[in-house]
N, C-alpha and C positions, 0 to 999 in steps of 0.2 A: 493469563488473558483477562481482559477487562470484561466483566459482565454487567451490563446496565439493566435496570428494571425496565419493563415495558412502559409505554406511555400511560397505560391505564393503572399502573401501580404507583401508589404514593409512597415516596421514600424521602425522608428528610435529608439524606446524604446527597441525593442527586437532584432534588427539586430545584427548579429554577435554573438549571444548567442547560444551556443550549450550545451546539457547536458554532464556532465562528464561521463565517462564510467569506472566504477569500475570493473564490471564483465568481464569475458573473453568473447570474441566474440563467438557466437554460429552459427552453420549452420542452414539452413532453415528447416531441419528435426527435430530440437529440439524445437518443439512447444508443446502446451498443448493438452492432449487427449480430453478434453472438454473445450472450451473457457469459461472463467469466467468473470463476471462483477465485477470490482475491484475499490474500493475507496482508495485513497492514502492520508494518514494523516502525514504530515511532515512539520515542520516549516522552514527548510533550503531549499531555492528555488532550488539550483543546485542539491542537493541530491534528492529532490522530482522529478525534471525533469528527472534525471537519472533513478530512479525507474520506472517512468511512461514509459520511452522509453523501458526499459526491459520488462515491462508488455505487451506493445504493440508488441514488437518483438516476444514475445511468443504466440501471437495470442489472448490475452485476451483484453477485452474492458475496457479502463480506463474511469471511471465515473467522474474523476476530482481529484483535489488536494485541501485538506483542510489544512489550515496553523495553526489552533488552535483547541482546544477541542470543543468549542461551534460550530464552523463551521462544524466540523466532525459530531457532533450529528445531526445538521440540515440537512446536505447533506445525511447522512445515512438514516434518516427517509424519506427524499424526494426521493432519488434515489434507495433505497432498494438494496444495493450491495449483492453479494454472499460472497465476501471476502473483508475485510478491512485490509490494511497494515498500522499499527498504530505505529508511533514513540512513544516512552515512554516519553521522555522529550520534551515537546512542548513549552518551554520558560515560559513566565509569564502566570498565570492563571492555569486552571485545567490541570492535567497530562493526558497522553494517557491512563493510566490504569483507571483513573476515567471516561474518555469518553467511554472507552470500556465497563465498567460495566453499564453505563447508556444506551448504545446502546443495549447490550446483554439482558437487562431486558425487552426490548420491541420488538426486531427484531430477527428473526431466520437467523443469518448469522455467518460467521466465522471471528474472529479477530486474525490476526497474528501480534504479536509485533515485532518491529524493534528497536534495541538499539545498542549503542556503548559500553554499560556497559557489562562486561564479568564476573562479580561476580556470582559464581554458585548459591548463595542463592537468589539473585535477579532474575536470569534466571528461577529458579524453581518457584518462586512466580508468575512470569508472565505466566508460563506454567499452573499453577494451576487456574489462573483466566479464561483462555480461553480453556484449554485443547489442545492447538496447539503448534507446535514447535515455537521457537523464532529465528528470523533472526538477526544476528549481522552485524553491519556496518564494513567495506563497504559490501553492499549486493552483494552476488554472484549470477549470473543469473541461474546457474545450481540448486542451492538450492532453489531459488525463483520458478523455474519451478517445482521442486519436491513438494513444498508446495502448489502451485496453482493446481497441478494435483490432489490433494486430494479433490477438490471442487466437490460437488454432481452435477448431471445433472440439467439443468435448470428446474424449476418447482418443485423441491424437496426441502424440508426444509433442512437446513444445519445441520451438526452433532451437 
């Protein structure tokens, strides 16, 4: 998991790094109806930080960022998120779809795939694995809000 220093901590390693902002800015009223506990799985650091910032801006709790499938599986079992935002292509090793299937076999949570691929057959295959909408990159904050608002109330099993 990526641990970043707080804003008050000076660290030469992370100083001057700010998340990219792909989505349109949203006002304070555009938050989630029920805050969710979200795990982000993304191998590209700046994309992951941008998604994490959007999640937090919407009032959800980020449980961290996993950079590969193995870390995603480990963190999911450890943190028990309500929603996992899962990149499909995680570089070398297992794919996001393989990680999602391993997690969904043992945990009652929602997995929402994130991908740069827009091929309709691949998007449909991803939807069939999780039953969830697929977010395409760059992630739009309004679509992310709509997807996260589908999260059940805390204490309930996910769909």
